[in-house]
N, C-alpha and C positions, 0 to 999 in steps of 0.2 A: 878527464879525465883521473876520478879519485881511484886510490889503494883502504881498499875498510875490512879491518880484521884481514889483509892478504887476498880482497877479494879486487877484482878490475871492478872501475864503476862510472861510466859514464855518461853524463851529465847534458845535455845540451842547454842554454842558457842562453836568452836575449829583450832586451826590452831594459826600464827604467822605472824608478818607480817602486813604490809595494810589492815587493816577494808573492810572487803565488806560487805555491807546485805539483806539479802536477804529477797520481801517481797511474800506471795507465792500466788494462784493462787484462787481463788471458794470452793477450796478444799483442802483437806490436806494427800487423801489414795496415791500421791506419792510418800512421804516422802520428806527427806530428803541428799537421802545420795547419789548420785548420782552429790553430791559438794565436794566430797569425793580428790578430784584430788586438790582442791582451796586451798585447807587446809595445803598445799605443803610450795606456800608463799605468802597465805596471811592467812589472820582473818575471818575469818566464821560468818555473826552475824547471826545468824534468828531467827526470832522472833513467835512466833504462833500473827496473828492476835486476836482482840479478836472475842468470838465468832462462834469460830474455833481451833478446836486440844487440848488442856492442859491447853490453858488461857480459862481465865470467860470470865463469858455474863456482857457486856450494852447494855439494848435495848434503852436507850436514845441515841446510836451510829446511826441515820436514813443513811443519807453522808458521802463521800467519804473523807470528810473536819475534816465530827469528827478523822477516818482512820489519816490524816494532821497531828494535835490538840496531839491524842493518840500519837503516835511518837517524836513528838517532842520533852516529859516530857520524853519518854520515854528512845530518845538520851545525853536529860540533865539529867536522873541520871548516864547515866551509863559516859559523862565524853564526847562523839561520839562530837567530832566539824565535821571534816571532816572526806568521807568516798566515795567508793566506792559504787553507788545502784542499785541490778538487780530486776526485778519481773519480774511477767508472768502473762499475763491473768490477771483477776480481781490486781494482784500484779503487772501487768505493769501498767495498772489505775493507781491506788495508785501511785507506782512509779515518773508518771512521772506525775503528777499533784505538786505531792513533789519537787520533785527541778526542775516547771515551778516558786515553790510559797519562796521558800529558795535555788535557785538556789548553793548559796554561800557555804553548806552546802556536794556539792555534786562534786565531784570530774572529778567522771569518773557516764556515766549512761548508762542500758543494758534494752531492750524488750525482752518476749520473748513473743509471737503472745500477743500486749499487747487489753482489752475488754479497753475502752473506746471511741471509737472513731463513731461517726453517720455518717454512708456511705448508702449510703441505695442503691450504685447500687452494697452494697455486708457486706446486714446488719447479724449483728454475729448472731447464732444461738440464737432460748427459751429458754433456758434451762431451765428456767421452768415450762415452759407447754413442755418437754421429761419427761417420766417416765424412775425412779432413776433406773430402773433397767440397762436402757437402755443405761444409761451418762459414764457406763465407754467402751463402748463396739466404743465411738464416740473420746474419747479425744489421742486412740495413732492410727498406721493405720495398726499396726501388734499387734492385743490384751496382745499375748504370754507375751507383754515387760510386760505389765499392771497387767498377771494375776497373775504373781507367784508372785505376791506386797498386794491384795487380800485373801484374810481369805475363807478355800475350802468350811467354810459350812459356814457363817454371824453368828455372834449368837446379838442379846438382844444392843446386849450394840454398835458391829460396827454400827447399822440399825441405834443405836439413834446417837450416831452421826456423822452419815451421815442428819439423816432428824435435828439435828440439823446447822447444819451448811448450809444445805440447808437455814431452816430458816431466817439466820442472812444474805444469799447473797437473799430473797427473801420482807428481809425491807431497805435494800437497796436502788433496784434495782426496785420494782417489780414498784413502780409505774412510778417511773424514770431513765430507763433503760441507757441513754446519756445524758447529760451538752452539749449544744451550749459551754458557756461561759470554757469550761475547755479547748479545740479548742482553742480561743478566743488566749488563754494565754499561746500555744506547744511552742510561740516566743520567747518567755523566758529562752527556754531550750536553756544554748552558751554550757553547758560544752562538748567534750565527746560522741558522744549517738553510741548506737549498738541495729541497730530491727531484731530477729533471724524470722523463721519464717521457717515452718514444711512444704512439696505444699502439700498435701495429709491432712491440717486443718480442720476438717466438723464442729471449733463449729464458727471459725472465721476466713472469707474468707483469704486466702493466699495475692489475690487483692485489701487486704486491707495495704497493704504496701505501696501502689502509692499511700492516702491519707494519711498512714504517711510519704511520703517523702516531699507530700507540705503543711505540716507545721511543720518540721523538717528539710531542703532540705538540712545541715550539715550533718545526718545521716549516717550509712554507712547501710544499709539497707543489709542482707545473707537469702539465703534461704534453707533448707534446704534436700534433693529430699527423694517420699520414709519416707512422715516421718509427724506425725498427726500433734494437738496443744502443744499434747507436745511433743515439738521435743529432748530435752534437756534427758530421758525419751527412744532418740528412738538413736540418733543419735551422739557421745561422740566427737562429731568430732568442732559440738554445745560447748557441756560443752569448750573443751580447745577457741575459739571464743571467749568464755564468758570471 
């Protein structure tokens, strides 16, 4: 646990070797255990963003740049100068933004169905408009994959945690779900980049891969069949590729 500019920040870490940082998405119900195979080769570092999971809140964080600055402070505190960076969904948006602004610190970049792209032909689902109880069913192709990670009878603490995380997401995205300036600077991403997507993604259409290709033309894009938004939970070969 770290205190970064007054914000309690909980970081899970395991393994040895070259560092890999993982930025989770707009919720934490999917957990971190999918990355256990990575610990055989890498030092895996998985922080909870402020307003999510075990970390504290900071209601002054109103856009993604606040999180970029937060992580600069955290990485400095850990003396983590250069690392591989993986981001999922909202965390993919954050990872791409971090890499475009601080590319000298990112050795390789991997994005899992990243948010942040303004694609009017294939827009992201307005998750904030979807009733909360319906969201888990939209995250995967095979709900059984996610069901075993959920409590059979959600208690008040579980519901409160979900409400807290949804409130954090709303604070970030309600008024401005997309930022054209983010897309403008994606050309600054020069490090080797991998983008993975499930072909049955109900949150962010897989067709957005072509838009990402226009902005990061050298990215390696891999699409996995029979998987939804949380492709890393449904396809072990996606975890291997990452």
